[in-house]
N, CA, C, O and the ligand as a Tripos MOL2 file, in Angstrom:
@<TRIPOS>MOLECULE
protein
  225   223    57     0     0
PROTEIN
NO_CHARGES

@<TRIPOS>ATOM
      1 N         112.1690   93.9940  100.6310 N.3       1 MET1
      2 CA        112.4900   92.6670  100.0530 C.3       1 MET1
      3 C         111.3380   92.1220   99.2440 C.2       1 MET1
      4 O         110.3540   91.7090   99.8570 O.2       1 MET1
      5 N         111.3680   92.0800   97.8830 N.am      2 PRO2
      6 CA        110.3600   91.5940   97.1450 C.3       2 PRO2
      7 C         110.1670   90.0760   97.3340 C.2       2 PRO2
      8 O         111.1030   89.3030   97.5380 O.2       2 PRO2
      9 N         108.9650   89.7440   97.2540 N.am      3 LEU3
     10 CA        108.6450   88.3080   97.4380 C.3       3 LEU3
     11 C         109.2580   87.6040   96.1150 C.2       3 LEU3
     12 O         109.5140   88.2430   95.0940 O.2       3 LEU3
     13 N         109.4580   86.2370   96.2530 N.am      4 GLU4
     14 CA        110.0750   85.4600   95.2650 C.3       4 GLU4
     15 C         109.0010   85.4340   94.0850 C.2       4 GLU4
     16 O         107.8080   85.2650   94.3360 O.2       4 GLU4
     17 N         109.4380   85.5950   92.8950 N.am      5 ALA5
     18 CA        108.6610   85.6210   91.7280 C.3       5 ALA5
     19 C         107.8120   84.2680   91.6610 C.2       5 ALA5
     20 O         108.2960   83.1610   91.8930 O.2       5 ALA5
     21 N         106.6010   84.4840   91.3450 N.am      6 GLY6
     22 CA        105.5930   83.2370   91.2120 C.3       6 GLY6
     23 C         105.1540   82.6470   92.5060 C.2       6 GLY6
     24 O         104.3810   81.6900   92.5530 O.2       6 GLY6
     25 N         105.7100   83.2930   93.6680 N.am      7 LEU7
     26 CA        105.0150   82.8420   94.9190 C.3       7 LEU7
     27 C         103.7340   83.2150   95.1110 C.2       7 LEU7
     28 O         102.9840   82.4480   95.7150 O.2       7 LEU7
     29 N         103.2820   84.4240   94.6430 N.am      8 LEU8
     30 CA        101.9480   84.9590   94.7630 C.3       8 LEU8
     31 C         100.9830   84.1010   94.1020 C.2       8 LEU8
     32 O          99.8590   83.9220   94.5710 O.2       8 LEU8
     33 N         101.4310   83.5080   92.9100 N.am      9 GLU9
     34 CA        100.4830   82.7730   92.1580 C.3       9 GLU9
     35 C         100.0390   81.4070   92.8550 C.2       9 GLU9
     36 O          99.0270   80.7880   92.5270 O.2       9 GLU9
     37 N         100.8410   81.0540   93.7620 N.am     10 ILE10
     38 CA        100.4730   79.7330   94.3940 C.3      10 ILE10
     39 C          99.8220   79.9660   95.7840 C.2      10 ILE10
     40 O          99.3870   79.0330   96.4580 O.2      10 ILE10
     41 N          99.7800   81.3010   96.1840 N.am     11 LEU11
     42 CA         99.1210   81.5510   97.4610 C.3      11 LEU11
     43 C          97.7010   81.8720   97.3460 C.2      11 LEU11
     44 O          97.2130   82.4610   96.3810 O.2      11 LEU11
     45 N          97.0390   81.4510   98.3990 N.am     12 ALA12
     46 CA         95.6070   81.6650   98.3800 C.3      12 ALA12
     47 C          95.2020   82.0230   99.8870 C.2      12 ALA12
     48 O          95.8260   81.6400  100.8770 O.2      12 ALA12
     49 N          94.0950   82.7920   99.8960 N.am     13 CYS13
     50 CA         93.6360   83.1560  101.2630 C.3      13 CYS13
     51 C          93.2130   82.0200  102.0280 C.2      13 CYS13
     52 O          92.4530   81.2300  101.4690 O.2      13 CYS13
     53 N          93.5930   81.7860  103.2800 N.am     14 PRO14
     54 CA         93.2470   80.5350  104.0160 C.3      14 PRO14
     55 C          91.8340   80.7400  104.3000 C.2      14 PRO14
     56 O          91.1570   79.7170  104.4020 O.2      14 PRO14
     57 N          91.2760   81.8340  104.4440 N.am     15 ALA15
     58 CA         89.8420   82.0020  104.8650 C.3      15 ALA15
     59 C          88.8460   81.6530  103.8070 C.2      15 ALA15
     60 O          87.8420   80.9750  104.0280 O.2      15 ALA15
     61 N          89.1800   82.1590  102.6270 N.am     16 CYS16
     62 CA         88.0860   81.9720  101.5110 C.3      16 CYS16
     63 C          88.7060   81.4400  100.2220 C.2      16 CYS16
     64 O          88.0060   81.2160   99.2340 O.2      16 CYS16
     65 N          90.0630   81.2360  100.2370 N.am     17 HIS17
     66 CA         90.7600   80.5860   99.0570 C.3      17 HIS17
     67 C          90.7910   81.5330   97.8580 C.2      17 HIS17
     68 O          91.0960   81.0210   96.7810 O.2      17 HIS17
     69 N          90.5470   82.7130   97.8850 N.am     18 ALA18
     70 CA         90.7550   83.6620   96.7850 C.3      18 ALA18
     71 C          92.2470   83.9280   96.5890 C.2      18 ALA18
     72 O          93.0770   83.7610   97.4820 O.2      18 ALA18
     73 N          92.5350   84.3680   95.3130 N.am     19 PRO19
     74 CA         93.9250   84.8030   95.2420 C.3      19 PRO19
     75 C          94.2630   86.0380   96.0050 C.2      19 PRO19
     76 O          93.4500   86.8480   96.4500 O.2      19 PRO19
     77 N          95.5930   86.0830   96.1050 N.am     20 ILE20
     78 CA         96.1930   87.2380   96.9630 C.3      20 ILE20
     79 C          96.9320   88.0050   96.1430 C.2      20 ILE20
     80 O          97.4420   87.5360   95.1250 O.2      20 ILE20
     81 N          97.0830   89.4380   96.5520 N.am     21 LYS21
     82 CA         97.9650   90.3290   95.9010 C.3      21 LYS21
     83 C          98.8290   91.0810   96.8190 C.2      21 LYS21
     84 O          98.4390   91.3810   97.9470 O.2      21 LYS21
     85 N          99.9960   91.3970   96.3700 N.am     22 GLU22
     86 CA        100.8960   92.1570   97.2760 C.3      22 GLU22
     87 C         100.6220   93.5800   97.1820 C.2      22 GLU22
     88 O         100.4240   94.1390   96.1030 O.2      22 GLU22
     89 N         100.6080   94.2390   98.4420 N.am     23 GLN23
     90 CA        100.2170   95.6030   98.4720 C.3      23 GLN23
     91 C         100.9120   96.2480   99.7120 C.2      23 GLN23
     92 O         100.6550   95.8480  100.8480 O.2      23 GLN23
     93 N         101.7380   97.1890   99.4830 N.am     24 GLU24
     94 CA        102.3030   97.9090  100.5010 C.3      24 GLU24
     95 C         102.7580   96.8420  101.7460 C.2      24 GLU24
     96 O         102.2440   96.9020  102.8630 O.2      24 GLU24
     97 N         103.6450   96.0060  101.4270 N.am     25 ALA25
     98 CA        104.1820   95.1670  102.3290 C.3      25 ALA25
     99 C         103.1940   94.2470  103.1400 C.2      25 ALA25
    100 O         103.5030   93.6730  104.1840 O.2      25 ALA25
    101 N         101.9960   94.1830  102.5380 N.am     26 GLU26
    102 CA        100.9980   93.2120  102.9240 C.3      26 GLU26
    103 C         100.4870   92.4090  101.9250 C.2      26 GLU26
    104 O         100.7370   92.7290  100.7630 O.2      26 GLU26
    105 N          99.8130   91.4150  102.1500 N.am     27 LEU27
    106 CA         99.2300   90.4300  101.2130 C.3      27 LEU27
    107 C          97.7000   90.6250  101.3340 C.2      27 LEU27
    108 O          97.1270   90.3210  102.3800 O.2      27 LEU27
    109 N          97.0690   91.1030  100.3230 N.am     28 ILE28
    110 CA         95.6730   91.4190  100.4970 C.3      28 ILE28
    111 C          94.8230   90.4060   99.7580 C.2      28 ILE28
    112 O          95.0240   90.2120   98.5590 O.2      28 ILE28
    113 N          93.9560   89.8050  100.3700 N.am     29 CYS29
    114 CA         92.9490   88.8920   99.7110 C.3      29 CYS29
    115 C          91.9620   89.5580   98.6930 C.2      29 CYS29
    116 O          91.3350   90.5630   99.0270 O.2      29 CYS29
    117 N          91.8410   89.0640   97.5950 N.am     30 THR30
    118 CA         91.1190   89.6400   96.5490 C.3      30 THR30
    119 C          89.5770   89.2270   96.7460 C.2      30 THR30
    120 O          88.7160   89.7670   96.0500 O.2      30 THR30
    121 N          89.2830   88.3630   97.6050 N.am     31 GLY31
    122 CA         87.8930   87.9820   97.7450 C.3      31 GLY31
    123 C          86.9810   89.2180   98.1540 C.2      31 GLY31
    124 O          87.2480   90.0150   99.0540 O.2      31 GLY31
    125 N          85.9030   89.2380   97.3710 N.am     32 GLN32
    126 CA         85.0410   90.3780   97.4710 C.3      32 GLN32
    127 C          84.4070   90.4810   98.9620 C.2      32 GLN32
    128 O          84.1780   91.5880   99.4480 O.2      32 GLN32
    129 N          84.1780   89.4840   99.5480 N.am     33 ASP33
    130 CA         83.4980   89.5620  100.8700 C.3      33 ASP33
    131 C          84.5710   89.2640  102.0360 C.2      33 ASP33
    132 O          84.2340   89.1210  103.2110 O.2      33 ASP33
    133 N          85.8450   89.1900  101.5980 N.am     34 CYS34
    134 CA         86.7900   88.9390  102.6080 C.3      34 CYS34
    135 C          87.7080   90.0140  102.8320 C.2      34 CYS34
    136 O          87.5550   90.7570  103.8010 O.2      34 CYS34
    137 N          88.7710   90.1790  101.9150 N.am     35 GLY35
    138 CA         89.6520   91.2760  101.9360 C.3      35 GLY35
    139 C          90.6980   91.4000  102.9530 C.2      35 GLY35
    140 O          91.4240   92.3890  103.0480 O.2      35 GLY35
    141 N          90.7630   90.2460  103.8020 N.am     36 LEU36
    142 CA         91.8390   90.1620  104.8300 C.3      36 LEU36
    143 C          93.2530   90.6970  104.3740 C.2      36 LEU36
    144 O          93.6610   90.4660  103.2360 O.2      36 LEU36
    145 N          93.9970   91.4240  105.3020 N.am     37 ALA37
    146 CA         95.3110   91.7570  104.8350 C.3      37 ALA37
    147 C          96.2700   90.9850  105.8610 C.2      37 ALA37
    148 O          96.2380   91.0760  107.0880 O.2      37 ALA37
    149 N          97.1160   90.2150  105.0910 N.am     38 TYR38
    150 CA         98.1390   89.3640  105.8680 C.3      38 TYR38
    151 C          99.5380   89.9190  105.9010 C.2      38 TYR38
    152 O         100.0590   90.3570  104.8750 O.2      38 TYR38
    153 N         100.1630   89.9060  107.0780 N.am     39 PRO39
    154 CA        101.4720   90.5530  107.1710 C.3      39 PRO39
    155 C         102.5880   89.7100  106.3930 C.2      39 PRO39
    156 O         102.4360   88.5180  106.1260 O.2      39 PRO39
    157 N         103.6130   90.3790  106.0920 N.am     40 VAL40
    158 CA        104.8070   89.8210  105.6470 C.3      40 VAL40
    159 C         105.9410   89.9520  106.6350 C.2      40 VAL40
    160 O         106.3770   91.0950  106.7770 O.2      40 VAL40
    161 N         106.4820   89.0110  107.3250 N.am     41 ARG41
    162 CA        107.5940   89.1510  108.2820 C.3      41 ARG41
    163 C         108.8630   88.6140  107.8450 C.2      41 ARG41
    164 O         109.0500   87.4020  107.7430 O.2      41 ARG41
    165 N         109.7810   89.5260  107.5710 N.am     42 ASP42
    166 CA        111.1720   89.1000  107.1170 C.3      42 ASP42
    167 C         111.0890   88.3550  105.8090 C.2      42 ASP42
    168 O         111.8180   87.4200  105.4770 O.2      42 ASP42
    169 N         110.1420   88.8700  105.1320 N.am     43 GLY43
    170 CA        109.9350   88.2640  103.5510 C.3      43 GLY43
    171 C         109.1590   87.0470  103.6360 C.2      43 GLY43
    172 O         108.9870   86.3960  102.6050 O.2      43 GLY43
    173 N         108.6430   86.6370  104.7910 N.am     44 ILE44
    174 CA        107.7890   85.3950  104.8560 C.3      44 ILE44
    175 C         106.2860   85.7210  104.9480 C.2      44 ILE44
    176 O         105.8150   86.2810  105.9380 O.2      44 ILE44
    177 N         105.6430   85.4020  104.0210 N.am     45 PRO45
    178 CA        104.1840   85.5850  104.1330 C.3      45 PRO45
    179 C         103.6000   84.8750  105.2990 C.2      45 PRO45
    180 O         103.8910   83.6910  105.4640 O.2      45 PRO45
    181 N         102.8000   85.4860  106.1280 N.am     46 VAL46
    182 CA        102.0970   84.8780  107.2920 C.3      46 VAL46
    183 C         100.5690   84.8050  106.8980 C.2      46 VAL46
    184 O          99.7700   85.7300  107.0400 O.2      46 VAL46
    185 N         100.3200   83.6800  106.4320 N.am     47 LEU47
    186 CA         98.9210   83.4110  105.9010 C.3      47 LEU47
    187 C          98.2050   82.7860  107.0440 C.2      47 LEU47
    188 O          97.9300   81.5870  106.9810 O.2      47 LEU47
    189 N          97.8830   83.4900  108.0750 N.am     48 LEU48
    190 CA         97.1710   82.8400  109.1650 C.3      48 LEU48
    191 C          96.0510   83.9250  109.4880 C.2      48 LEU48
    192 O          96.2850   85.1180  109.6830 O.2      48 LEU48
    193 N          94.8330   83.3400  109.5130 N.am     49 VAL49
    194 CA         93.5900   84.1840  109.6600 C.3      49 VAL49
    195 C          93.7370   85.0000  111.1000 C.2      49 VAL49
    196 O          93.3450   86.1630  111.2000 O.2      49 VAL49
    197 N          94.2890   84.3390  112.1120 N.am     50 ASP50
    198 CA         94.5280   84.9570  113.4040 C.3      50 ASP50
    199 C          95.4500   86.1110  113.2330 C.2      50 ASP50
    200 O          95.3330   87.0660  114.0000 O.2      50 ASP50
    201 N          96.3740   86.1140  112.2850 N.am     51 GLU51
    202 CA         97.2910   87.2420  112.2200 C.3      51 GLU51
    203 C          96.8840   88.2930  111.2820 C.2      51 GLU51
    204 O          97.5460   89.3290  111.2170 O.2      51 GLU51
    205 N          95.8970   88.1180  110.5850 N.am     52 ALA52
    206 CA         95.4080   88.9610  109.4970 C.3      52 ALA52
    207 C          94.6550   90.1820  110.0240 C.2      52 ALA52
    208 O          93.9000   90.1120  110.9930 O.2      52 ALA52
    209 N          94.8950   91.3060  109.3390 N.am     53 ARG53
    210 CA         94.1930   92.5040  109.6660 C.3      53 ARG53
    211 C          92.8920   92.5870  108.8800 C.2      53 ARG53
    212 O          92.8510   92.3540  107.6720 O.2      53 ARG53
    213 N          91.7800   92.9430  109.6430 N.am     54 ARG54
    214 CA         90.4580   93.0430  109.0730 C.3      54 ARG54
    215 C          90.3540   94.3060  108.1540 C.2      54 ARG54
    216 O          90.8340   95.3770  108.5240 O.2      54 ARG54
    217 N          89.7280   94.1670  106.9650 N.am     55 PRO55
    218 CA         89.5550   95.4780  106.2730 C.3      55 PRO55
    219 C          88.5870   96.4040  106.9460 C.2      55 PRO55
    220 O          87.6300   96.0050  107.6090 O.2      55 PRO55
    221 N          88.8910   97.6730  106.7370 N.am     56 ALA56
    222 CA         88.1720   98.7420  107.4360 C.3      56 ALA56
    223 C          86.7850   98.7550  107.0460 C.2      56 ALA56
    224 O          86.0160   99.5870  107.5280 O.2      56 ALA56
    225 ZN         90.0520   85.9230  101.7690 Zn       57 ZN57
@<TRIPOS>BOND
     1     1     2 1
     2     2     3 1
     3     3     4 2
     4     3     5 am
     5     5     6 1
     6     6     7 1
     7     7     8 2
     8     7     9 am
     9     9    10 1
    10    10    11 1
    11    11    12 2
    12    11    13 am
    13    13    14 1
    14    14    15 1
    15    15    16 2
    16    15    17 am
    17    17    18 1
    18    18    19 1
    19    19    20 2
    20    19    21 am
    21    21    22 1
    22    22    23 1
    23    23    24 2
    24    23    25 am
    25    25    26 1
    26    26    27 1
    27    27    28 2
    28    27    29 am
    29    29    30 1
    30    30    31 1
    31    31    32 2
    32    31    33 am
    33    33    34 1
    34    34    35 1
    35    35    36 2
    36    35    37 am
    37    37    38 1
    38    38    39 1
    39    39    40 2
    40    39    41 am
    41    41    42 1
    42    42    43 1
    43    43    44 2
    44    43    45 am
    45    45    46 1
    46    46    47 1
    47    47    48 2
    48    47    49 am
    49    49    50 1
    50    50    51 1
    51    51    52 2
    52    51    53 am
    53    53    54 1
    54    54    55 1
    55    55    56 2
    56    55    57 am
    57    57    58 1
    58    58    59 1
    59    59    60 2
    60    59    61 am
    61    61    62 1
    62    62    63 1
    63    63    64 2
    64    63    65 am
    65    65    66 1
    66    66    67 1
    67    67    68 2
    68    67    69 am
    69    69    70 1
    70    70    71 1
    71    71    72 2
    72    71    73 am
    73    73    74 1
    74    74    75 1
    75    75    76 2
    76    75    77 am
    77    77    78 1
    78    78    79 1
    79    79    80 2
    80    79    81 am
    81    81    82 1
    82    82    83 1
    83    83    84 2
    84    83    85 am
    85    85    86 1
    86    86    87 1
    87    87    88 2
    88    87    89 am
    89    89    90 1
    90    90    91 1
    91    91    92 2
    92    91    93 am
    93    93    94 1
    94    94    95 1
    95    95    96 2
    96    95    97 am
    97    97    98 1
    98    98    99 1
    99    99   100 2
   100    99   101 am
   101   101   102 1
   102   102   103 1
   103   103   104 2
   104   103   105 am
   105   105   106 1
   106   106   107 1
   107   107   108 2
   108   107   109 am
   109   109   110 1
   110   110   111 1
   111   111   112 2
   112   111   113 am
   113   113   114 1
   114   114   115 1
   115   115   116 2
   116   115   117 am
   117   117   118 1
   118   118   119 1
   119   119   120 2
   120   119   121 am
   121   121   122 1
   122   122   123 1
   123   123   124 2
   124   123   125 am
   125   125   126 1
   126   126   127 1
   127   127   128 2
   128   127   129 am
   129   129   130 1
   130   130   131 1
   131   131   132 2
   132   131   133 am
   133   133   134 1
   134   134   135 1
   135   135   136 2
   136   135   137 am
   137   137   138 1
   138   138   139 1
   139   139   140 2
   140   139   141 am
   141   141   142 1
   142   142   143 1
   143   143   144 2
   144   143   145 am
   145   145   146 1
   146   146   147 1
   147   147   148 2
   148   147   149 am
   149   149   150 1
   150   150   151 1
   151   151   152 2
   152   151   153 am
   153   153   154 1
   154   154   155 1
   155   155   156 2
   156   155   157 am
   157   157   158 1
   158   158   159 1
   159   159   160 2
   160   159   161 am
   161   161   162 1
   162   162   163 1
   163   163   164 2
   164   163   165 am
   165   165   166 1
   166   166   167 1
   167   167   168 2
   168   167   169 am
   169   169   170 1
   170   170   171 1
   171   171   172 2
   172   171   173 am
   173   173   174 1
   174   174   175 1
   175   175   176 2
   176   175   177 am
   177   177   178 1
   178   178   179 1
   179   179   180 2
   180   179   181 am
   181   181   182 1
   182   182   183 1
   183   183   184 2
   184   183   185 am
   185   185   186 1
   186   186   187 1
   187   187   188 2
   188   187   189 am
   189   189   190 1
   190   190   191 1
   191   191   192 2
   192   191   193 am
   193   193   194 1
   194   194   195 1
   195   195   196 2
   196   195   197 am
   197   197   198 1
   198   198   199 1
   199   199   200 2
   200   199   201 am
   201   201   202 1
   202   202   203 1
   203   203   204 2
   204   203   205 am
   205   205   206 1
   206   206   207 1
   207   207   208 2
   208   207   209 am
   209   209   210 1
   210   210   211 1
   211   211   212 2
   212   211   213 am
   213   213   214 1
   214   214   215 1
   215   215   216 2
   216   215   217 am
   217   217   218 1
   218   218   219 1
   219   219   220 2
   220   219   221 am
   221   221   222 1
   222   222   223 1
   223   223   224 2
@<TRIPOS>SUBSTRUCTURE
     1 MET1         2 RESIDUE 1 A MET
     2 PRO2         6 RESIDUE 1 A PRO
     3 LEU3        10 RESIDUE 1 A LEU
     4 GLU4        14 RESIDUE 1 A GLU
     5 ALA5        18 RESIDUE 1 A ALA
     6 GLY6        22 RESIDUE 1 A GLY
     7 LEU7        26 RESIDUE 1 A LEU
     8 LEU8        30 RESIDUE 1 A LEU
     9 GLU9        34 RESIDUE 1 A GLU
    10 ILE10       38 RESIDUE 1 A ILE
    11 LEU11       42 RESIDUE 1 A LEU
    12 ALA12       46 RESIDUE 1 A ALA
    13 CYS13       50 RESIDUE 1 A CYS
    14 PRO14       54 RESIDUE 1 A PRO
    15 ALA15       58 RESIDUE 1 A ALA
    16 CYS16       62 RESIDUE 1 A CYS
    17 HIS17       66 RESIDUE 1 A HIS
    18 ALA18       70 RESIDUE 1 A ALA
    19 PRO19       74 RESIDUE 1 A PRO
    20 ILE20       78 RESIDUE 1 A ILE
    21 LYS21       82 RESIDUE 1 A LYS
    22 GLU22       86 RESIDUE 1 A GLU
    23 GLN23       90 RESIDUE 1 A GLN
    24 GLU24       94 RESIDUE 1 A GLU
    25 ALA25       98 RESIDUE 1 A ALA
    26 GLU26      102 RESIDUE 1 A GLU
    27 LEU27      106 RESIDUE 1 A LEU
    28 ILE28      110 RESIDUE 1 A ILE
    29 CYS29      114 RESIDUE 1 A CYS
    30 THR30      118 RESIDUE 1 A THR
    31 GLY31      122 RESIDUE 1 A GLY
    32 GLN32      126 RESIDUE 1 A GLN
    33 ASP33      130 RESIDUE 1 A ASP
    34 CYS34      134 RESIDUE 1 A CYS
    35 GLY35      138 RESIDUE 1 A GLY
    36 LEU36      142 RESIDUE 1 A LEU
    37 ALA37      146 RESIDUE 1 A ALA
    38 TYR38      150 RESIDUE 1 A TYR
    39 PRO39      154 RESIDUE 1 A PRO
    40 VAL40      158 RESIDUE 1 A VAL
    41 ARG41      162 RESIDUE 1 A ARG
    42 ASP42      166 RESIDUE 1 A ASP
    43 GLY43      170 RESIDUE 1 A GLY
    44 ILE44      174 RESIDUE 1 A ILE
    45 PRO45      178 RESIDUE 1 A PRO
    46 VAL46      182 RESIDUE 1 A VAL
    47 LEU47      186 RESIDUE 1 A LEU
    48 LEU48      190 RESIDUE 1 A LEU
    49 VAL49      194 RESIDUE 1 A VAL
    50 ASP50      198 RESIDUE 1 A ASP
    51 GLU51      202 RESIDUE 1 A GLU
    52 ALA52      206 RESIDUE 1 A ALA
    53 ARG53      210 RESIDUE 1 A ARG
    54 ARG54      214 RESIDUE 1 A ARG
    55 PRO55      218 RESIDUE 1 A PRO
    56 ALA56      222 RESIDUE 1 A ALA
    57 ZN57       225 GROUP 0 **** ****
């Protein structure tokens, strides 16, 4: 299920406030020193640091 158009433009990483990009059913922070990956559940972005996956 694709995210609503324009939604990504208003989303920002809650940890560092960098823009977020959609990638393989996750939302990836574009912050150079952050890079957290947030899950999307039932089409709803879960922008919670506690739910985010740390970059490898
Ligand atoms: Zn971030």
